[in-house]
C-alpha positions in Angstrom: -118.7 -26.0 -192.8 -119.9 -26.3 -189.3 -123.7 -26.0 -190.1 -123.7 -28.8 -192.2 -122.0 -30.8 -189.3 -124.4 -29.6 -187.1 -127.0 -30.7 -189.6 -125.8 -34.5 -190.0 -125.4 -34.4 -186.4 -128.8 -33.7 -186.0 -130.0 -36.3 -188.1 -128.5 -39.2 -186.6 -129.8 -38.3 -183.4 -133.5 -38.2 -185.2 -132.9 -41.6 -186.7 -132.7 -42.6 -182.7 -135.8 -40.8 -182.2 -137.6 -42.3 -185.4 -136.3 -46.0 -184.2 -137.4 -45.3 -180.3 -140.6 -44.0 -181.0 -141.8 -47.1 -182.5 -139.3 -49.7 -181.4 -139.2 -48.9 -178.0 -142.8 -48.6 -177.3 -143.5 -51.9 -179.5 -140.3 -53.8 -177.1 -142.3 -52.4 -173.8 -145.5 -53.6 -174.4 -144.1 -57.1 -175.7 -141.4 -57.4 -172.8 -142.4 -54.6 -170.2 -140.7 -51.3 -169.6 -138.7 -52.3 -166.9 -136.9 -54.8 -169.1 -136.4 -52.3 -172.0 -135.3 -49.7 -169.3 -132.7 -52.0 -167.7 -131.6 -52.9 -171.2 -131.5 -49.5 -172.4 -129.1 -48.3 -169.4 -127.0 -51.1 -169.7 -126.5 -50.2 -173.4 -125.6 -46.9 -172.1 -122.8 -48.2 -169.5 -121.3 -50.3 -172.1 -121.2 -47.6 -174.4 -119.8 -45.0 -172.1 -116.8 -47.7 -171.1 -116.2 -48.2 -174.7 -115.9 -44.3 -175.0 -113.6 -44.1 -172.2 -111.3 -46.6 -173.4 -111.6 -45.8 -177.0 -111.6 -42.0 -177.3 -108.6 -40.0 -176.7 -107.9 -36.4 -176.1 -106.0 -36.2 -179.0 -103.7 -38.3 -181.5 -100.2 -38.7 -180.9 -97.8 -36.2 -182.5 -100.5 -33.8 -182.6 -99.5 -30.1 -180.7 -102.3 -29.0 -178.6 -102.7 -25.2 -178.3 -103.3 -24.4 -174.8 -104.9 -21.3 -174.2 -104.3 -18.8 -171.1 -107.4 -18.8 -168.6 -108.0 -14.7 -168.9 -108.2 -15.7 -172.6 -110.8 -18.1 -172.4 -112.7 -16.4 -170.0 -112.6 -13.3 -172.6 -113.6 -15.7 -175.5 -116.7 -17.3 -173.3 -117.5 -13.0 -172.4 -117.5 -12.4 -176.3 -119.8 -15.4 -176.9 -122.0 -14.8 -173.9 -122.6 -10.9 -174.9 -123.7 -11.5 -178.5 -127.4 -10.7 -178.9 -127.0 -12.9 -182.3 -125.9 -16.4 -180.2 -128.6 -15.0 -177.4 -131.3 -14.9 -180.1 -130.4 -18.2 -181.9 -130.0 -19.9 -178.8 -133.8 -18.5 -178.0 -135.3 -19.7 -181.0 -133.5 -22.8 -181.6 -134.7 -23.7 -177.9 -138.2 -22.6 -178.6 -138.4 -25.0 -181.9 -137.0 -28.0 -180.0 -139.2 -27.4 -177.0 -142.3 -27.2 -179.1 -141.2 -30.1 -181.0 -140.2 -32.2 -178.1 -142.9 -31.8 -175.8 -145.3 -32.5 -179.2 -143.5 -35.3 -180.8 -142.1 -36.9 -177.5 -145.0 -36.3 -174.3 -148.6 -36.0 -175.8 -148.6 -35.8 -179.6 -149.6 -39.8 -179.3 -152.7 -39.0 -177.7 -153.5 -35.9 -179.3 -153.4 -37.8 -182.6 -155.6 -40.3 -181.0 -158.0 -38.5 -179.2 -158.7 -35.3 -181.5 -158.0 -36.8 -185.0 -159.3 -40.5 -184.3 -156.1 -42.3 -185.2 -155.2 -45.4 -184.1 -152.4 -45.9 -181.6 -150.1 -47.2 -184.9 -151.0 -44.7 -187.1 -150.4 -41.7 -184.5 -146.9 -43.4 -183.8 -146.4 -43.3 -187.6 -147.2 -39.8 -187.6 -145.1 -38.7 -185.0 -142.3 -40.3 -186.6 -142.6 -38.2 -189.5 -141.8 -35.3 -187.5 -138.5 -36.7 -186.4 -138.0 -37.9 -190.3 -138.8 -34.3 -191.4 -136.0 -32.9 -188.9 -133.4 -35.3 -190.2 -134.1 -34.3 -193.3 -134.3 -30.1 -192.4 -131.3 -30.3 -190.4 -128.9 -31.0 -192.9 -130.5 -29.4 -195.6 -130.4 -25.9 -193.3 -127.2 -26.4 -192.8 -125.9 -26.4 -196.2 -128.0 -23.5 -197.2 -126.4 -21.8 -194.0 -123.3 -22.4 -194.7 -123.8 -21.6 -198.6 -125.8 -18.4 -198.1 -124.5 -17.0 -194.6 -127.9 -15.7 -193.9 -128.5 -18.1 -190.5 -130.7 -15.8 -188.8 -133.3 -15.4 -192.0 -133.1 -19.2 -192.0 -133.9 -19.6 -188.4 -136.6 -16.9 -188.3 -138.6 -18.2 -191.7 -138.1 -22.1 -190.4 -139.7 -21.2 -187.2 -142.4 -19.2 -188.7 -143.1 -22.1 -191.2 -142.9 -24.9 -188.6 -145.3 -22.6 -186.4 -148.0 -22.6 -189.5 -147.7 -26.3 -189.9 -148.1 -27.4 -186.2 -151.0 -24.9 -185.7 -152.9 -26.5 -188.7 -152.5 -29.7 -187.0 -153.7 -28.7 -183.6 -156.6 -26.5 -184.8 -157.9 -28.1 -188.0 -160.4 -31.2 -187.0 -161.3 -33.7 -189.3 -158.1 -33.8 -191.4 -157.1 -37.0 -193.3 -154.1 -38.8 -191.9 -152.4 -38.2 -194.9 -152.4 -34.4 -194.5 -151.2 -34.9 -190.8 -148.2 -36.8 -191.6 -147.2 -34.1 -194.7 -147.7 -31.2 -192.3 -145.5 -33.2 -189.4 -142.8 -34.4 -191.9 -142.4 -30.7 -192.9 -142.8 -29.1 -188.9 -139.9 -31.6 -188.4 -138.4 -29.9 -191.7 -138.7 -26.3 -190.5 -137.9 -27.1 -187.2 -134.8 -28.2 -188.3 -134.1 -25.1 -189.6 
């Protein structure tokens, strides 16, 4: 159930991105970016304090298994020398990098300039990427847990995500509906 759990955690993170895409932009326009920055930093400090006070290393009465230092380093070495781990890490990071650069950095501007979308429509279209990832991550996790075919799922997701984002980037004069659908599927396939 590890993959399913990771998918659910990713979904929660994407809901934060969806809220931030529109919410933070709106607040920055209404009350100024410095005020928003200070408010989010303060909220982060409050959350850090609450975590420090409330989260414990282990519940009382639970026996912790202490791993020896050589056993720990042997296991770390096993992970670091696994080609499968490196492939999954590389593909996963490239999927995240392409998504974050487009969705968080220049996607809104690109959609406004190339596809002539209004700022609000561009923000809504970009939020479809995060919504797609929120749907795709737990779905991919569940499929991976049931089938055990993690690499096939990861590679097919990467190829399909590349097709979706390529269509948005290279097909001119696309309707906003088609852009939103492609960005939704880009997010879903990137969640794999």
